[in-house]
C-alpha positions in Angstrom: 0.1 0.2 0.0 1.2 3.6 -1.0 0.9 6.3 1.1 -1.8 8.9 0.1 -1.0 12.5 -1.1 -1.4 15.3 -3.7 1.6 15.6 -6.2 4.0 19.0 -5.7 1.7 21.9 -6.4 3.2 24.6 -8.6 3.4 27.3 -5.9 4.3 26.8 -2.2 5.1 28.9 0.8 8.9 29.1 1.7 9.7 29.3 5.1 13.3 30.2 5.0 14.5 32.9 7.8 10.9 33.0 9.5 10.4 31.6 12.7 8.3 31.7 15.9 5.0 33.2 15.7 5.6 34.8 12.5 6.0 31.7 10.7 2.8 30.2 12.5 0.7 33.3 11.1 2.5 32.7 7.7 1.6 29.3 7.3 -1.9 29.5 8.7 -2.5 32.3 6.5 -1.2 30.6 3.3 -3.2 27.2 4.3 -6.4 29.4 4.7 -5.9 30.9 1.4 -5.3 27.7 -0.4 -1.7 26.9 -0.5 -1.2 23.1 -0.1 2.6 22.9 0.0 5.0 24.0 3.2 8.5 23.9 2.2 10.9 24.0 5.3 14.4 22.5 6.4 15.7 21.5 9.7 18.2 24.2 9.3 15.1 26.7 9.2 14.9 26.2 13.2 10.9 26.6 12.3 9.5 23.1 12.1 8.4 22.9 15.7 5.9 25.9 14.8 5.0 24.7 11.7 4.3 21.1 13.3 1.5 22.9 15.7 -0.2 24.8 13.0 -0.5 21.6 11.0 -1.6 19.6 14.0 -4.4 22.3 14.5 -5.3 22.1 11.0 -5.8 18.1 10.8 -7.1 18.0 14.4 -10.1 20.4 13.4 -10.7 18.5 10.3 -10.5 21.9 8.2 -7.8 19.7 6.2 -6.7 16.5 5.5 -3.2 15.1 6.2 -3.1 13.8 2.3 -4.3 17.4 1.3 -1.0 19.2 2.3 2.4 18.7 0.5 5.1 18.8 3.3 8.8 19.1 2.5 12.0 19.1 4.7 15.8 18.6 4.2 18.4 16.5 5.5 20.7 18.8 7.1 24.5 18.7 6.2 26.0 17.3 9.5 23.5 14.4 9.0 24.3 13.3 5.5 26.6 10.4 6.8 24.6 7.2 6.4 24.6 6.4 9.9 23.2 10.0 10.9 20.5 10.2 7.9 17.8 8.8 10.2 18.4 10.5 13.3 17.9 14.1 11.5 14.9 12.8 9.6 13.1 11.3 12.4 13.8 14.8 14.4 12.1 16.5 11.5 9.4 14.5 11.7 8.9 14.6 15.3 9.0 18.3 15.4 6.6 18.6 12.3 4.4 15.9 14.5 3.9 14.0 11.5 3.8 10.2 10.4 5.3 10.8 7.0 7.1 13.4 4.7 5.7 14.0 1.4 9.3 15.2 0.3 12.8 15.1 1.8 15.9 16.5 0.1 19.6 16.6 0.7 19.9 20.3 1.7 23.1 20.4 -0.5 25.8 18.1 -1.6 28.7 19.0 0.8 28.6 17.7 4.1 29.5 19.1 7.6 31.1 17.6 10.7 28.8 16.1 13.2 29.6 17.2 16.6 27.0 15.3 18.1 25.3 18.4 19.9 23.0 19.4 17.1 25.5 22.1 16.1 24.3 23.3 12.7 27.6 24.8 11.7 30.6 23.3 13.5 34.1 24.9 13.6 37.6 23.3 13.2 40.5 24.2 15.7 41.0 27.2 13.6 37.5 28.5 13.4 36.8 27.2 10.1 33.7 25.6 9.2 34.4 21.8 9.7 33.8 20.2 6.3 33.3 16.6 5.5 33.3 14.9 2.5 30.3 12.2 2.9 29.4 9.9 -0.1 26.3 11.4 -1.5 25.2 7.9 -3.1 25.3 6.2 0.5 23.3 9.1 1.7 20.5 8.6 -1.1 20.5 4.8 -0.3 19.4 5.5 3.1 16.8 8.0 2.0 15.5 5.3 -0.3 15.1 2.7 2.6 12.7 5.6 4.5 10.7 5.4 1.0 10.5 1.7 0.8 9.5 1.9 4.6 6.5 4.4 3.8 8.0 7.1 6.0 8.7 9.6 2.9 6.7 9.5 -0.6 9.5 11.5 -2.3 13.2 12.4 -2.2 15.1 14.7 -4.0 18.0 17.0 -4.1 18.7 20.6 -3.3 21.6 22.8 -4.6 23.1 19.9 -6.7 24.9 20.5 -10.2 23.9 18.3 -13.3 27.1 15.8 -12.8 25.8 15.3 -9.1 22.4 14.8 -10.2 23.6 12.3 -12.9 25.5 10.8 -10.4 22.6 9.9 -8.2 20.4 8.7 -11.3 22.9 6.2 -12.4 24.0 4.5 -8.9 20.4 4.9 -7.5 18.8 1.5 -6.4 15.2 2.2 -7.4 14.3 5.7 -6.6 14.8 8.6 -8.8 15.1 12.0 -7.7 11.7 13.9 -7.6 13.2 17.3 -7.7 16.2 19.3 -7.7 15.4 22.6 -5.7 17.9 25.4 -6.7 18.2 29.3 -6.9 16.2 30.4 -9.9 14.8 33.8 -10.9 14.6 36.2 -13.6 18.7 37.2 -13.1 19.5 33.4 -12.7 17.2 31.5 -15.0 18.8 27.9 -14.9 18.0 27.0 -18.5 20.6 24.5 -19.0 19.9 22.9 -15.5 16.3 22.8 -16.6 16.5 21.0 -19.8 19.0 18.3 -18.0 16.6 17.7 -15.3 13.5 17.8 -17.6 15.2 15.2 -19.8 15.6 12.8 -16.9 12.0 13.1 -15.7 13.0 15.5 -12.8 11.2 18.6 -11.8 13.0 21.7 -10.7 11.9 23.9 -8.0 13.0 27.6 -7.2 14.0 28.9 -4.3 14.5 32.6 -4.2 11.9 32.8 -7.2 11.9 36.5 -6.4 15.6 37.3 -6.2 15.2 37.1 -2.4 14.8 40.7 -1.7 15.1 40.2 1.8 18.4 38.3 1.8 20.5 41.4 3.1 19.4 41.3 6.2 20.3 37.8 7.1 22.5 36.4 4.2 26.1 37.2 4.6 26.9 36.3 0.7 25.1 39.5 -0.1 26.4 43.2 -0.4 24.8 46.3 -0.9 25.6 46.5 -4.4 23.3 43.4 -5.2 20.7 43.5 -7.7 17.4 44.1 -7.1 15.4 42.0 -9.4 11.8 43.3 -8.7 13.2 46.8 -9.8 14.2 45.5 -13.5 12.2 47.6 -16.1 11.0 44.6 -18.3 9.2 43.1 -15.3 7.7 46.5 -14.4 6.3 47.1 -17.8 4.7 43.6 -18.2 3.5 44.0 -14.6 1.7 47.1 -16.0 0.5 45.3 -19.1 -1.1 42.4 -17.0 -2.2 44.5 -14.1 -0.1 42.3 -12.1 3.0 43.3 -9.9 6.7 42.3 -10.7 6.6 39.3 -8.5 3.6 38.0 -9.9 5.2 38.3 -13.6 8.4 36.5 -12.4 6.4 33.9 -10.3 4.1 33.1 -13.9 7.2 32.9 -15.8 8.4 30.4 -13.9 5.4 28.3 -13.6 5.1 28.8 -17.3 8.6 27.4 -17.7 7.1 24.3 -15.6 9.2 25.3 -12.6 7.7 24.7 -9.4 8.4 28.0 -6.9 8.1 28.4 -3.3 8.4 32.3 -2.5 8.7 33.4 1.2 6.8 35.8 2.6 5.2 36.8 6.0 3.1 39.3 4.7 -0.4 38.3 4.1 -1.1 40.5 1.2 2.3 39.2 -0.6 1.3 35.6 0.7 -2.2 35.9 -1.3 -0.5 37.7 -4.1 2.4 35.1 -4.8 -0.5 32.7 -5.2 -2.7 34.6 -7.5 -1.1 33.8 -11.0 -3.0 31.4 -12.5 -5.7 33.9 -14.1 -3.4 35.1 -16.8 -1.1 34.1 -19.0 2.2 35.6 -20.3 2.7 35.6 -24.1 5.6 34.2 -26.2 7.2 37.8 -26.4 6.7 38.3 -23.0 8.6 35.2 -22.1 11.3 35.9 -24.5 11.6 39.4 -22.9 11.9 37.9 -19.6 14.5 35.2 -20.8 16.7 38.2 -22.2 17.1 39.7 -18.9 19.0 36.7 -17.7 22.3 37.7 -16.3 23.4 34.4 -14.8 23.7 36.0 -11.4 23.6 33.7 -8.5 23.3 35.7 -5.3 23.6 32.2 -3.0 27.3 31.0 -3.5 27.6 29.7 0.1 31.1 30.5 0.2 31.5 34.2 1.5 31.8 33.2 4.8 33.9 29.7 4.2 35.9 30.6 1.5 37.6 26.9 1.6 34.1 25.6 0.7 35.0 26.1 -2.9 37.9 23.7 -2.3 35.3 20.9 -1.2 34.9 17.9 -3.5 31.1 18.4 -3.7 31.0 22.3 -4.0 28.3 22.2 -6.7 29.0 25.7 -8.3 32.6 25.1 -9.8 30.9 24.1 -13.0 28.4 26.1 -14.9 25.0 24.1 -14.1 
């Protein structure tokens, strides 16, 4: 018997950098508005709060468990085959669920497990303590969890094409469902999208709006970073379709068959981000947006850990 549930909706709620009462309010608002995909991760430190909202919804009967698609992610300290289950079970407990719809490897490079849930362990020199785990062994443990009906689908995040291909070649019986990567109008991931499509793997876009709030929390950013939502082409198309630039960006991704998980704690924005199915971008509109791609990656993960680029599994040393 297989687990019941829906396929991943095209639009979900991202919850990175939203914690406490804020994430509870955001998730409740989203579910009330019709969102049926909530994306979180062990790293985000908000699974407990999301679990409280989900339990309330399911207990009240306002939603059934199988109507909501829940994604979480394996953190880098627990990529060793002996540690995968511990992290998964902790996320499941915090979310107060019997199973997950989707569980992703958060990134292909590993961090040392110090045994105390330390998210960013340091070595004796104060550097981020990197470890090189065999991602194939990690994948095989996730496959076991699928066979045990604890996870419906498994996937990847921040993996490049060669790493995706390695998983596809050496998997036992479960192919990656999706690869969740940074993707927006200034970084459109055209090659990676085609690569994954050819293997029947979906692409999910995090930071689909260019992560306008990243400067507040992400040390990879600086004051000169580009603001994607200020692009004149997007503003012109927003006026044409009587939508916001954010809605134009999300609609563009959805029409390219890319799932999106925009993050917001603003109820108005949460509603707007879902309201993208009542209009269509023309071929000319799509081409105009394609032409503003400058392949600008905002999240490289190496600003505070320059030695990360030397890790054998650092994913961004090749074009895609």
